[in-house]
C-alpha positions as CSV (number, residue, x, y, z in Angstrom):
1,M,107.8,84.4,-106.5
2,K,106.7,81.4,-108.6
3,A,103.5,79.6,-108.9
4,T,103.3,75.8,-108.7
5,G,100.5,73.3,-108.9
6,R,98.7,70.9,-111.0
7,S,95.0,71.0,-112.0
8,E,94.0,68.7,-109.2
9,F,95.7,70.9,-106.6
10,P,95.0,74.6,-105.9
11,M,97.6,77.2,-107.0
12,Q,100.4,77.6,-104.5
13,W,102.9,80.5,-104.1
14,H,106.3,80.1,-102.7
15,V,108.5,83.0,-101.5
16,E,112.2,82.8,-101.0
17,A,114.5,85.4,-99.2
18,S,118.2,85.4,-98.9
19,I,121.0,87.6,-97.6
20,A,124.3,88.4,-99.3
21,A,126.5,87.5,-96.3
22,P,126.0,85.0,-93.4
23,K,124.6,86.6,-90.3
24,E,123.5,85.3,-86.9
25,N,120.1,86.9,-87.3
26,A,117.9,88.2,-90.1
27,F,114.7,90.2,-90.1
28,V,112.3,89.6,-93.0
29,L,108.9,91.3,-93.4
30,T,106.5,90.0,-96.1
31,V,103.3,92.0,-97.1
32,L,100.7,90.0,-99.0
33,R,98.3,92.0,-101.1
34,P,95.7,89.6,-102.6
35,Y,94.1,90.6,-105.9
36,R,92.2,89.1,-108.8
37,R,94.0,88.3,-112.1
38,G,93.9,91.2,-114.4
39,R,93.3,93.8,-111.6
40,Q,95.7,95.9,-109.6
41,P,95.7,95.3,-105.9
42,E,93.2,97.7,-104.3
43,L,95.1,98.3,-101.1
44,R,98.0,100.7,-101.4
45,V,100.7,100.2,-98.7
46,Q,103.0,103.0,-97.6
47,V,106.2,102.0,-95.8
48,E,108.3,104.2,-93.6
49,E,111.4,103.3,-91.6
50,S,113.2,104.9,-88.6
51,E,116.3,103.8,-86.7
52,T,114.1,101.7,-84.4
53,A,110.9,100.8,-86.3
54,I,109.1,100.0,-89.5
55,L,105.7,101.5,-90.2
56,L,103.2,100.1,-92.7
57,Q,100.1,102.2,-93.4
58,A,97.1,101.4,-95.7
59,M,93.4,102.4,-96.2
60,T,90.8,99.7,-96.0
61,G,87.7,99.5,-98.2
62,E,85.8,101.2,-95.4
63,D,88.1,104.2,-95.7
64,R,89.7,103.5,-92.4
65,K,93.4,103.8,-91.9
66,V,95.3,100.6,-90.8
67,I,98.7,101.1,-89.2
68,L,101.2,98.3,-88.3
69,A,104.4,99.5,-86.5
70,L,107.1,96.9,-85.8
71,R,110.0,97.4,-83.4
72,K,113.3,96.5,-85.1
73,P,115.4,93.7,-83.7
74,G,117.9,95.0,-81.2
75,A,115.9,98.1,-80.4
76,D,114.6,98.3,-76.8
77,K,112.1,101.1,-77.6
78,A,110.5,102.0,-81.0
79,N,109.9,105.5,-82.1
80,I,108.3,106.4,-85.5
81,R,106.0,109.3,-86.2
82,D,103.9,109.9,-83.1
83,L,104.3,106.3,-82.0
84,K,106.5,105.2,-79.1
85,F,106.3,101.6,-77.9
86,T,108.3,98.8,-76.3
87,C,106.2,95.8,-77.5
88,L,107.0,93.8,-80.6
89,A,104.3,95.5,-82.7
90,L,101.6,98.0,-82.5
91,A,98.5,97.8,-84.7
92,R,95.7,100.4,-85.2
93,K,92.5,100.3,-87.2
94,G,90.2,103.2,-86.9
95,D,90.0,104.0,-83.2
96,K,91.1,100.5,-82.0
97,E,94.6,99.7,-81.0
98,W,96.4,96.4,-80.3
99,R,99.9,95.8,-78.8
100,L,101.5,92.6,-79.7
101,G,104.3,90.8,-77.8
102,R,105.7,91.9,-74.5
């Protein structure tokens, strides 16, 4: 990552991703963890992976667990930990749950 900008423009960050060999499809997941200069990011993110899903888990400032589970491309059903889903992604925060995609 590199920062660009001049004094009259706000700081901008640009992220680049590439793969070693050409492929028809690529899956890229980017997690942004904002923080103030001189401080470590407060949110610790744990990442797990199964054959069919990727799971991100973090604790919020209110001590509530946030979970984001993503179905991997090509998988019809996702299965990770106690989660089983067919939608694109499943999000949980506290006792609330959202299903994203079909």
